[in-house]
Each structure stands twice: as structure tokens, then as C-alpha cells.
PDB file with one MODEL, atoms N, CA, C and O in Angstrom:
MODEL        1
ATOM      1  N   MET A   1      38.285  28.461  44.535  1.00  0.00           N
ATOM      2  CA  MET A   1      37.099  29.050  44.979  1.00  0.00           C
ATOM      3  C   MET A   1      36.150  29.295  43.663  1.00  0.00           C
ATOM      4  O   MET A   1      36.604  29.730  42.605  1.00  0.00           O
ATOM      5  N   ALA A   2      34.812  28.970  43.863  1.00  0.00           N
ATOM      6  CA  ALA A   2      33.895  29.114  42.763  1.00  0.00           C
ATOM      7  C   ALA A   2      33.617  30.663  42.499  1.00  0.00           C
ATOM      8  O   ALA A   2      33.762  31.503  43.387  1.00  0.00           O
ATOM      9  N   LYS A   3      33.220  30.959  41.250  1.00  0.00           N
ATOM     10  CA  LYS A   3      32.896  32.362  40.933  1.00  0.00           C
ATOM     11  C   LYS A   3      31.779  32.990  41.758  1.00  0.00           C
ATOM     12  O   LYS A   3      31.785  34.172  42.102  1.00  0.00           O
ATOM     13  N   HIS A   4      30.826  32.117  42.048  1.00  0.00           N
ATOM     14  CA  HIS A   4      29.699  32.625  42.758  1.00  0.00           C
ATOM     15  C   HIS A   4      30.058  32.899  44.232  1.00  0.00           C
ATOM     16  O   HIS A   4      29.488  33.804  44.841  1.00  0.00           O
ATOM     17  N   THR A   5      30.933  32.181  44.769  1.00  0.00           N
ATOM     18  CA  THR A   5      31.424  32.461  46.191  1.00  0.00           C
ATOM     19  C   THR A   5      32.256  33.733  46.199  1.00  0.00           C
ATOM     20  O   THR A   5      32.128  34.513  47.142  1.00  0.00           O
ATOM     21  N   VAL A   6      33.068  33.979  45.247  1.00  0.00           N
ATOM     22  CA  VAL A   6      33.810  35.232  45.035  1.00  0.00           C
ATOM     23  C   VAL A   6      32.768  36.407  44.873  1.00  0.00           C
ATOM     24  O   VAL A   6      32.959  37.468  45.466  1.00  0.00           O
ATOM     25  N   MET A   7      31.793  36.235  44.162  1.00  0.00           N
ATOM     26  CA  MET A   7      30.798  37.301  43.955  1.00  0.00           C
ATOM     27  C   MET A   7      30.093  37.636  45.232  1.00  0.00           C
ATOM     28  O   MET A   7      29.839  38.809  45.508  1.00  0.00           O
ATOM     29  N   ILE A   8      29.766  36.632  46.028  1.00  0.00           N
ATOM     30  CA  ILE A   8      29.068  36.863  47.359  1.00  0.00           C
ATOM     31  C   ILE A   8      30.049  37.651  48.314  1.00  0.00           C
ATOM     32  O   ILE A   8      29.712  38.647  48.954  1.00  0.00           O
ATOM     33  N   ILE A   9      31.323  37.072  48.327  1.00  0.00           N
ATOM     34  CA  ILE A   9      32.294  37.757  49.319  1.00  0.00           C
ATOM     35  C   ILE A   9      32.503  39.265  48.864  1.00  0.00           C
ATOM     36  O   ILE A   9      32.518  40.162  49.708  1.00  0.00           O
ATOM     37  N   LEU A  10      32.662  39.520  47.521  1.00  0.00           N
ATOM     38  CA  LEU A  10      32.864  40.763  47.001  1.00  0.00           C
ATOM     39  C   LEU A  10      31.730  41.751  47.282  1.00  0.00           C
ATOM     40  O   LEU A  10      31.944  42.940  47.518  1.00  0.00           O
ATOM     41  N   SER A  11      30.410  41.149  47.240  1.00  0.00           N
ATOM     42  CA  SER A  11      29.290  41.921  47.595  1.00  0.00           C
ATOM     43  C   SER A  11      29.225  42.328  49.061  1.00  0.00           C
ATOM     44  O   SER A  11      28.891  43.460  49.413  1.00  0.00           O
ATOM     45  N   VAL A  12      29.542  41.399  49.855  1.00  0.00           N
ATOM     46  CA  VAL A  12      29.602  41.783  51.312  1.00  0.00           C
ATOM     47  C   VAL A  12      30.728  42.810  51.574  1.00  0.00           C
ATOM     48  O   VAL A  12      30.567  43.713  52.395  1.00  0.00           O
ATOM     49  N   ALA A  13      31.784  42.675  50.921  1.00  0.00           N
ATOM     50  CA  ALA A  13      32.954  43.635  51.060  1.00  0.00           C
ATOM     51  C   ALA A  13      32.490  45.098  50.543  1.00  0.00           C
ATOM     52  O   ALA A  13      32.895  46.126  51.087  1.00  0.00           O
ATOM     53  N   ILE A  14      31.678  45.096  49.536  1.00  0.00           N
ATOM     54  CA  ILE A  14      31.145  46.376  48.985  1.00  0.00           C
ATOM     55  C   ILE A  14      30.277  47.071  50.021  1.00  0.00           C
ATOM     56  O   ILE A  14      30.357  48.266  50.305  1.00  0.00           O
ATOM     57  N   VAL A  15      29.389  46.136  50.586  1.00  0.00           N
ATOM     58  CA  VAL A  15      28.498  46.763  51.612  1.00  0.00           C
ATOM     59  C   VAL A  15      29.250  47.210  52.854  1.00  0.00           C
ATOM     60  O   VAL A  15      28.884  48.198  53.489  1.00  0.00           O
ATOM     61  N   GLY A  16      30.300  46.478  53.197  1.00  0.00           N
ATOM     62  CA  GLY A  16      31.145  46.918  54.345  1.00  0.00           C
ATOM     63  C   GLY A  16      31.816  48.153  54.103  1.00  0.00           C
ATOM     64  O   GLY A  16      31.874  48.997  54.998  1.00  0.00           O
ATOM     65  N   VAL A  17      32.363  48.355  52.909  1.00  0.00           N
ATOM     66  CA  VAL A  17      32.951  49.619  52.527  1.00  0.00           C
ATOM     67  C   VAL A  17      31.998  50.772  52.539  1.00  0.00           C
ATOM     68  O   VAL A  17      32.360  51.864  52.978  1.00  0.00           O
ATOM     69  N   ALA A  18      30.805  50.573  52.076  1.00  0.00           N
ATOM     70  CA  ALA A  18      29.677  51.558  51.879  1.00  0.00           C
ATOM     71  C   ALA A  18      29.321  52.001  53.337  1.00  0.00           C
ATOM     72  O   ALA A  18      29.183  53.199  53.584  1.00  0.00           O
ATOM     73  N   LEU A  19      29.179  51.100  54.252  1.00  0.00           N
ATOM     74  CA  LEU A  19      28.670  51.297  55.567  1.00  0.00           C
ATOM     75  C   LEU A  19      29.854  51.544  56.623  1.00  0.00           C
ATOM     76  O   LEU A  19      29.592  51.966  57.749  1.00  0.00           O
ATOM     77  N   GLY A  20      30.971  51.304  56.276  1.00  0.00           N
ATOM     78  CA  GLY A  20      32.096  51.184  57.194  1.00  0.00           C
ATOM     79  C   GLY A  20      32.588  52.536  57.728  1.00  0.00           C
ATOM     80  O   GLY A  20      33.337  52.550  58.705  1.00  0.00           O
ATOM     81  N   GLY A  21      32.207  53.654  57.142  1.00  0.00           N
ATOM     82  CA  GLY A  21      32.691  54.884  57.690  1.00  0.00           C
ATOM     83  C   GLY A  21      34.123  55.298  57.118  1.00  0.00           C
ATOM     84  O   GLY A  21      34.895  56.005  57.765  1.00  0.00           O
ATOM     85  N   PHE A  22      34.398  54.814  55.896  1.00  0.00           N
ATOM     86  CA  PHE A  22      35.674  55.157  55.326  1.00  0.00           C
ATOM     87  C   PHE A  22      35.597  56.619  54.814  1.00  0.00           C
ATOM     88  O   PHE A  22      34.545  57.086  54.378  1.00  0.00           O
ATOM     89  N   PRO A  23      36.743  57.315  54.884  1.00  0.00           N
ATOM     90  CA  PRO A  23      36.752  58.671  54.258  1.00  0.00           C
ATOM     91  C   PRO A  23      36.404  58.617  52.739  1.00  0.00           C
ATOM     92  O   PRO A  23      36.822  57.698  52.034  1.00  0.00           O
ATOM     93  N   PRO A  24      35.633  59.618  52.258  1.00  0.00           N
ATOM     94  CA  PRO A  24      35.278  59.722  50.842  1.00  0.00           C
ATOM     95  C   PRO A  24      36.326  59.530  49.927  1.00  0.00           C
ATOM     96  O   PRO A  24      36.082  58.912  48.891  1.00  0.00           O
ATOM     97  N   ILE A  25      37.537  59.993  50.163  1.00  0.00           N
ATOM     98  CA  ILE A  25      38.615  59.790  49.208  1.00  0.00           C
ATOM     99  C   ILE A  25      39.121  58.344  48.977  1.00  0.00           C
ATOM    100  O   ILE A  25      39.722  58.021  47.952  1.00  0.00           O
ATOM    101  N   LEU A  26      38.830  57.459  50.038  1.00  0.00           N
ATOM    102  CA  LEU A  26      39.202  56.156  50.016  1.00  0.00           C
ATOM    103  C   LEU A  26      37.972  55.274  49.602  1.00  0.00           C
ATOM    104  O   LEU A  26      38.127  54.248  48.941  1.00  0.00           O
ATOM    105  N   ARG A  27      36.746  55.716  50.018  1.00  0.00           N
ATOM    106  CA  ARG A  27      35.536  54.914  49.818  1.00  0.00           C
ATOM    107  C   ARG A  27      35.183  54.870  48.323  1.00  0.00           C
ATOM    108  O   ARG A  27      34.797  53.809  47.832  1.00  0.00           O
ATOM    109  N   THR A  28      35.293  55.912  47.627  1.00  0.00           N
ATOM    110  CA  THR A  28      34.833  56.059  46.284  1.00  0.00           C
ATOM    111  C   THR A  28      35.604  55.077  45.369  1.00  0.00           C
ATOM    112  O   THR A  28      35.012  54.213  44.721  1.00  0.00           O
ATOM    113  N   PRO A  29      36.989  55.247  45.340  1.00  0.00           N
ATOM    114  CA  PRO A  29      37.723  54.254  44.542  1.00  0.00           C
ATOM    115  C   PRO A  29      37.418  52.720  44.862  1.00  0.00           C
ATOM    116  O   PRO A  29      37.270  51.885  43.969  1.00  0.00           O
ATOM    117  N   LEU A  30      37.341  52.444  46.161  1.00  0.00           N
ATOM    118  CA  LEU A  30      37.024  51.023  46.615  1.00  0.00           C
ATOM    119  C   LEU A  30      35.691  50.538  46.101  1.00  0.00           C
ATOM    120  O   LEU A  30      35.542  49.408  45.637  1.00  0.00           O
ATOM    121  N   LEU A  31      34.684  51.472  46.206  1.00  0.00           N
ATOM    122  CA  LEU A  31      33.330  51.107  45.692  1.00  0.00           C
ATOM    123  C   LEU A  31      33.291  50.905  44.144  1.00  0.00           C
ATOM    124  O   LEU A  31      32.634  50.005  43.621  1.00  0.00           O
ATOM    125  N   VAL A  32      34.039  51.801  43.454  1.00  0.00           N
ATOM    126  CA  VAL A  32      34.081  51.747  42.014  1.00  0.00           C
ATOM    127  C   VAL A  32      34.905  50.321  41.538  1.00  0.00           C
ATOM    128  O   VAL A  32      34.441  49.577  40.674  1.00  0.00           O
ATOM    129  N   ALA A  33      36.040  50.094  42.152  1.00  0.00           N
ATOM    130  CA  ALA A  33      36.703  48.900  41.874  1.00  0.00           C
ATOM    131  C   ALA A  33      35.898  47.687  42.263  1.00  0.00           C
ATOM    132  O   ALA A  33      35.824  46.735  41.488  1.00  0.00           O
ATOM    133  N   GLY A  34      35.313  47.682  43.393  1.00  0.00           N
ATOM    134  CA  GLY A  34      34.466  46.484  43.801  1.00  0.00           C
ATOM    135  C   GLY A  34      33.288  46.257  42.876  1.00  0.00           C
ATOM    136  O   GLY A  34      33.006  45.121  42.495  1.00  0.00           O
ATOM    137  N   GLY A  35      32.568  47.373  42.497  1.00  0.00           N
ATOM    138  CA  GLY A  35      31.515  47.269  41.663  1.00  0.00           C
ATOM    139  C   GLY A  35      31.922  46.724  40.248  1.00  0.00           C
ATOM    140  O   GLY A  35      31.252  45.877  39.655  1.00  0.00           O
ATOM    141  N   THR A  36      32.974  47.231  39.801  1.00  0.00           N
ATOM    142  CA  THR A  36      33.570  46.875  38.364  1.00  0.00           C
ATOM    143  C   THR A  36      33.936  45.381  38.465  1.00  0.00           C
ATOM    144  O   THR A  36      33.589  44.578  37.598  1.00  0.00           O
ATOM    145  N   ALA A  37      34.625  45.052  39.515  1.00  0.00           N
ATOM    146  CA  ALA A  37      34.944  43.509  39.618  1.00  0.00           C
ATOM    147  C   ALA A  37      33.734  42.740  39.669  1.00  0.00           C
ATOM    148  O   ALA A  37      33.622  41.706  39.009  1.00  0.00           O
ATOM    149  N   LEU A  38      32.813  43.181  40.415  1.00  0.00           N
ATOM    150  CA  LEU A  38      31.479  42.280  40.537  1.00  0.00           C
ATOM    151  C   LEU A  38      30.750  42.257  39.234  1.00  0.00           C
ATOM    152  O   LEU A  38      30.120  41.248  38.916  1.00  0.00           O
ATOM    153  N   ALA A  39      30.796  43.296  38.471  1.00  0.00           N
ATOM    154  CA  ALA A  39      30.094  43.220  37.181  1.00  0.00           C
ATOM    155  C   ALA A  39      30.870  42.347  36.199  1.00  0.00           C
ATOM    156  O   ALA A  39      30.249  41.594  35.449  1.00  0.00           O
ATOM    157  N   VAL A  40      32.247  42.419  36.171  1.00  0.00           N
ATOM    158  CA  VAL A  40      32.980  41.575  35.282  1.00  0.00           C
ATOM    159  C   VAL A  40      32.787  40.100  35.684  1.00  0.00           C
ATOM    160  O   VAL A  40      32.589  39.241  34.825  1.00  0.00           O
ATOM    161  N   LEU A  41      32.845  39.828  36.949  1.00  0.00           N
ATOM    162  CA  LEU A  41      32.636  38.357  37.305  1.00  0.00           C
ATOM    163  C   LEU A  41      31.234  37.799  36.983  1.00  0.00           C
ATOM    164  O   LEU A  41      31.045  36.635  36.630  1.00  0.00           O
ATOM    165  N   SER A  42      30.293  38.702  37.131  1.00  0.00           N
ATOM    166  CA  SER A  42      28.963  38.282  36.790  1.00  0.00           C
ATOM    167  C   SER A  42      28.775  38.005  35.266  1.00  0.00           C
ATOM    168  O   SER A  42      28.110  37.075  34.810  1.00  0.00           O
ATOM    169  N   TYR A  43      29.455  38.946  34.539  1.00  0.00           N
ATOM    170  CA  TYR A  43      29.371  38.794  33.080  1.00  0.00           C
ATOM    171  C   TYR A  43      30.095  37.471  32.565  1.00  0.00           C
ATOM    172  O   TYR A  43      29.613  36.724  31.714  1.00  0.00           O
ATOM    173  N   LEU A  44      31.314  37.290  33.196  1.00  0.00           N
ATOM    174  CA  LEU A  44      32.047  36.213  32.776  1.00  0.00           C
ATOM    175  C   LEU A  44      31.327  34.793  33.237  1.00  0.00           C
ATOM    176  O   LEU A  44      31.514  33.755  32.602  1.00  0.00           O
ATOM    177  N   SER A  45      30.591  34.855  34.260  1.00  0.00           N
ATOM    178  CA  SER A  45      29.898  33.715  34.759  1.00  0.00           C
ATOM    179  C   SER A  45      28.733  33.412  33.785  1.00  0.00           C
ATOM    180  O   SER A  45      28.392  32.243  33.603  1.00  0.00           O
ATOM    181  N   SER A  46      28.099  34.464  33.140  1.00  0.00           N
ATOM    182  CA  SER A  46      27.006  34.097  32.179  1.00  0.00           C
ATOM    183  C   SER A  46      27.595  33.780  30.877  1.00  0.00           C
ATOM    184  O   SER A  46      26.946  33.115  30.070  1.00  0.00           O
ATOM    185  N   VAL A  47      28.782  34.204  30.607  1.00  0.00           N
ATOM    186  CA  VAL A  47      29.353  33.783  29.301  1.00  0.00           C
ATOM    187  C   VAL A  47      29.671  32.258  29.378  1.00  0.00           C
ATOM    188  O   VAL A  47      29.388  31.503  28.448  1.00  0.00           O
ATOM    189  N   VAL A  48      30.203  31.886  30.399  1.00  0.00           N
ATOM    190  CA  VAL A  48      30.520  30.430  30.557  1.00  0.00           C
ATOM    191  C   VAL A  48      29.291  29.651  30.583  1.00  0.00           C
ATOM    192  O   VAL A  48      29.311  28.537  30.059  1.00  0.00           O
ATOM    193  N   TYR A  49      28.279  30.063  31.094  1.00  0.00           N
ATOM    194  CA  TYR A  49      26.933  29.369  31.129  1.00  0.00           C
ATOM    195  C   TYR A  49      26.384  29.249  29.718  1.00  0.00           C
ATOM    196  O   TYR A  49      25.951  28.173  29.306  1.00  0.00           O
ATOM    197  N   CYS A  50      26.401  30.369  28.966  1.00  0.00           N
ATOM    198  CA  CYS A  50      25.879  30.295  27.528  1.00  0.00           C
ATOM    199  C   CYS A  50      26.671  29.492  26.642  1.00  0.00           C
ATOM    200  O   CYS A  50      26.145  28.946  25.673  1.00  0.00           O
ATOM    201  N   SER A  51      27.912  29.375  26.898  1.00  0.00           N
ATOM    202  CA  SER A  51      28.724  28.573  25.939  1.00  0.00           C
ATOM    203  C   SER A  51      28.419  27.158  26.136  1.00  0.00           C
ATOM    204  O   SER A  51      28.474  26.362  25.198  1.00  0.00           O
ATOM    205  N   ASN A  52      28.082  26.798  27.393  1.00  0.00           N
ATOM    206  CA  ASN A  52      27.662  25.370  27.740  1.00  0.00           C
ATOM    207  C   ASN A  52      26.217  25.109  27.168  1.00  0.00           C
ATOM    208  O   ASN A  52      25.858  23.952  26.952  1.00  0.00           O
ATOM    209  N   CYS A  53      25.458  26.089  26.944  1.00  0.00           N
ATOM    210  CA  CYS A  53      24.057  25.872  26.498  1.00  0.00           C
ATOM    211  C   CYS A  53      24.079  25.276  25.176  1.00  0.00           C
ATOM    212  O   CYS A  53      23.212  24.441  24.917  1.00  0.00           O
ATOM    213  N   LYS A  54      24.929  25.579  24.317  1.00  0.00           N
ATOM    214  CA  LYS A  54      24.986  25.110  23.056  1.00  0.00           C
ATOM    215  C   LYS A  54      25.261  23.581  22.951  1.00  0.00           C
ATOM    216  O   LYS A  54      24.668  22.862  22.147  1.00  0.00           O
ATOM    217  N   LYS A  55      26.197  23.143  23.819  1.00  0.00           N
ATOM    218  CA  LYS A  55      26.457  21.703  24.002  1.00  0.00           C
ATOM    219  C   LYS A  55      25.234  20.983  24.567  1.00  0.00           C
ATOM    220  O   LYS A  55      24.882  19.897  24.105  1.00  0.00           O
ATOM    221  N   LEU A  56      24.610  21.567  25.533  1.00  0.00           N
ATOM    222  CA  LEU A  56      23.464  20.966  26.160  1.00  0.00           C
ATOM    223  C   LEU A  56      22.267  20.751  25.082  1.00  0.00           C
ATOM    224  O   LEU A  56      21.555  19.748  25.046  1.00  0.00           O
ATOM    225  N   ILE A  57      22.171  21.827  24.240  1.00  0.00           N
ATOM    226  CA  ILE A  57      21.015  21.724  23.228  1.00  0.00           C
ATOM    227  C   ILE A  57      21.429  20.539  22.196  1.00  0.00           C
ATOM    228  O   ILE A  57      20.589  19.722  21.820  1.00  0.00           O
ATOM    229  N   GLU A  58      22.626  20.504  21.814  1.00  0.00           N
ATOM    230  CA  GLU A  58      23.128  19.454  20.870  1.00  0.00           C
ATOM    231  C   GLU A  58      22.972  18.067  21.530  1.00  0.00           C
ATOM    232  O   GLU A  58      22.495  17.138  20.878  1.00  0.00           O
ATOM    233  N   ASP A  59      23.324  17.925  22.680  1.00  0.00           N
ATOM    234  CA  ASP A  59      23.157  16.601  23.389  1.00  0.00           C
ATOM    235  C   ASP A  59      21.675  16.199  23.520  1.00  0.00           C
ATOM    236  O   ASP A  59      21.334  15.020  23.423  1.00  0.00           O
ATOM    237  N   ALA A  60      20.746  17.264  23.758  1.00  0.00           N
ATOM    238  CA  ALA A  60      19.351  16.919  23.862  1.00  0.00           C
ATOM    239  C   ALA A  60      18.844  16.464  22.452  1.00  0.00           C
ATOM    240  O   ALA A  60      18.115  15.480  22.316  1.00  0.00           O
ATOM    241  N   GLU A  61      19.271  17.234  21.422  1.00  0.00           N
ATOM    242  CA  GLU A  61      18.827  16.833  20.011  1.00  0.00           C
ATOM    243  C   GLU A  61      19.277  15.328  19.701  1.00  0.00           C
ATOM    244  O   GLU A  61      18.564  14.567  19.047  1.00  0.00           O
ATOM    245  N   GLN A  62      20.335  15.020  20.148  1.00  0.00           N
ATOM    246  CA  GLN A  62      20.913  13.615  19.872  1.00  0.00           C
ATOM    247  C   GLN A  62      20.115  12.619  20.720  1.00  0.00           C
ATOM    248  O   GLN A  62      19.918  11.492  20.264  1.00  0.00           O
ATOM    249  N   ALA A  63      19.682  12.935  21.826  1.00  0.00           N
ATOM    250  CA  ALA A  63      18.943  12.031  22.693  1.00  0.00           C
ATOM    251  C   ALA A  63      17.529  11.891  22.238  1.00  0.00           C
ATOM    252  O   ALA A  63      16.939  10.814  22.314  1.00  0.00           O
ATOM    253  N   LEU A  64      16.955  13.033  21.742  1.00  0.00           N
ATOM    254  CA  LEU A  64      15.560  12.949  21.184  1.00  0.00           C
ATOM    255  C   LEU A  64      15.610  13.341  19.824  1.00  0.00           C
ATOM    256  O   LEU A  64      15.347  14.517  19.569  1.00  0.00           O
ATOM    257  N   PRO A  65      15.945  12.441  18.764  1.00  0.00           N
ATOM    258  CA  PRO A  65      16.018  12.839  17.454  1.00  0.00           C
ATOM    259  C   PRO A  65      14.586  13.162  16.819  1.00  0.00           C
ATOM    260  O   PRO A  65      13.603  12.496  17.140  1.00  0.00           O
ATOM    261  N   GLN A  66      14.521  14.129  15.979  1.00  0.00           N
ATOM    262  CA  GLN A  66      13.362  14.550  15.272  1.00  0.00           C
ATOM    263  C   GLN A  66      12.929  13.565  14.247  1.00  0.00           C
ATOM    264  O   GLN A  66      13.766  13.141  13.451  1.00  0.00           O
ATOM    265  N   SER A  67      11.831  13.209  14.203  1.00  0.00           N
ATOM    266  CA  SER A  67      11.302  12.151  13.243  1.00  0.00           C
ATOM    267  C   SER A  67      10.835  13.078  12.005  1.00  0.00           C
ATOM    268  O   SER A  67      10.355  14.199  12.172  1.00  0.00           O
ATOM    269  N   SER A  68      11.019  12.515  10.826  1.00  0.00           N
ATOM    270  CA  SER A  68      10.668  13.342   9.630  1.00  0.00           C
ATOM    271  C   SER A  68       9.271  12.974   8.974  1.00  0.00           C
ATOM    272  O   SER A  68       8.824  13.598   8.012  1.00  0.00           O
ATOM    273  N   ASP A  69       8.604  11.882   9.588  1.00  0.00           N
ATOM    274  CA  ASP A  69       7.389  11.450   9.114  1.00  0.00           C
ATOM    275  C   ASP A  69       6.298  12.550   9.362  1.00  0.00           C
ATOM    276  O   ASP A  69       6.442  13.352  10.284  1.00  0.00           O
ATOM    277  N   GLU A  70       5.206  12.581   8.534  1.00  0.00           N
ATOM    278  CA  GLU A  70       4.179  13.577   8.530  1.00  0.00           C
ATOM    279  C   GLU A  70       3.188  13.349   9.702  1.00  0.00           C
ATOM    280  O   GLU A  70       2.362  14.230   9.941  1.00  0.00           O
ATOM    281  N   SER A  71       3.224  12.214  10.445  1.00  0.00           N
ATOM    282  CA  SER A  71       2.251  11.968  11.400  1.00  0.00           C
ATOM    283  C   SER A  71       2.498  12.870  12.701  1.00  0.00           C
ATOM    284  O   SER A  71       1.634  13.016  13.566  1.00  0.00           O
ATOM    285  N   THR A  72       3.676  13.416  12.744  1.00  0.00           N
ATOM    286  CA  THR A  72       3.971  14.299  13.836  1.00  0.00           C
ATOM    287  C   THR A  72       3.750  15.746  13.575  1.00  0.00           C
ATOM    288  O   THR A  72       3.720  16.519  14.532  1.00  0.00           O
ATOM    289  N   THR A  73       3.588  16.190  12.320  1.00  0.00           N
ATOM    290  CA  THR A  73       3.444  17.531  11.898  1.00  0.00           C
ATOM    291  C   THR A  73       1.911  17.776  11.892  1.00  0.00           C
ATOM    292  O   THR A  73       1.111  16.964  11.425  1.00  0.00           O
ATOM    293  N   PRO A  74       1.556  19.014  12.473  1.00  0.00           N
ATOM    294  CA  PRO A  74       0.164  19.384  12.445  1.00  0.00           C
ATOM    295  C   PRO A  74      -0.371  19.581  11.078  1.00  0.00           C
ATOM    296  O   PRO A  74       0.377  19.978  10.184  1.00  0.00           O
ATOM    297  N   PRO A  75      -1.649  19.322  10.860  1.00  0.00           N
ATOM    298  CA  PRO A  75      -2.283  19.451   9.469  1.00  0.00           C
ATOM    299  C   PRO A  75      -2.302  20.950   9.079  1.00  0.00           C
ATOM    300  O   PRO A  75      -2.394  21.832   9.932  1.00  0.00           O
ATOM    301  N   LYS A  76      -2.217  21.180   7.854  1.00  0.00           N
ATOM    302  CA  LYS A  76      -2.175  22.641   7.338  1.00  0.00           C
ATOM    303  C   LYS A  76      -3.639  23.021   7.199  1.00  0.00           C
ATOM    304  O   LYS A  76      -4.526  22.297   6.748  1.00  0.00           O
ATOM    305  N   ILE A  77      -3.765  24.301   7.667  1.00  0.00           N
ATOM    306  CA  ILE A  77      -5.136  24.877   7.593  1.00  0.00           C
ATOM    307  C   ILE A  77      -5.181  25.793   6.413  1.00  0.00           C
ATOM    308  O   ILE A  77      -4.300  26.628   6.206  1.00  0.00           O
ATOM    309  N   GLN A  78      -6.238  25.620   5.630  1.00  0.00           N
ATOM    310  CA  GLN A  78      -6.388  26.316   4.358  1.00  0.00           C
ATOM    311  C   GLN A  78      -7.443  27.409   4.469  1.00  0.00           C
ATOM    312  O   GLN A  78      -7.712  28.109   3.493  1.00  0.00           O
TER     313      GLN A  78
ENDMDL
END
């Protein structure tokens, strides 16, 4: 199951617990645990995305190499 699917299911479960009429002694730990799990999953999802960004940037630089001739650089303003 994908991380995004788990996050959606966990979000629906949190709403269900909040609106479900659970006693406060049970509702509070469930909401804290669900919220913490959702925060950790969303953080881990962004970490994986950012680690892939570096590879994508390197691949793009290889596909479009920078030329070093002066015709592509803007003129200097004095």
C-alpha cells in the first residue's frame, strides 16, 4: 500500500474517532497516536521526495549541459 493511501485512511480514521462519540479517556490517546503517525508518514514522504530531487537535478544537468562560451552570458553593465 502506498504511503499516500495510508495517510488518507489514517486521516479518515482520525475524523471518525473525533466524531465517533468515544469516551474522552479513549479518544485522546487515539487522536494523539493517529496525529503523530500521520505527521511521521507525511515527513517521511517528503524526505523520500527530496532525496530523489538531487538525482533529478543531476539527470537534467546531464541532458542539458551548460555551454561555457560567452555568447550565452549576458553582457556586463558598467
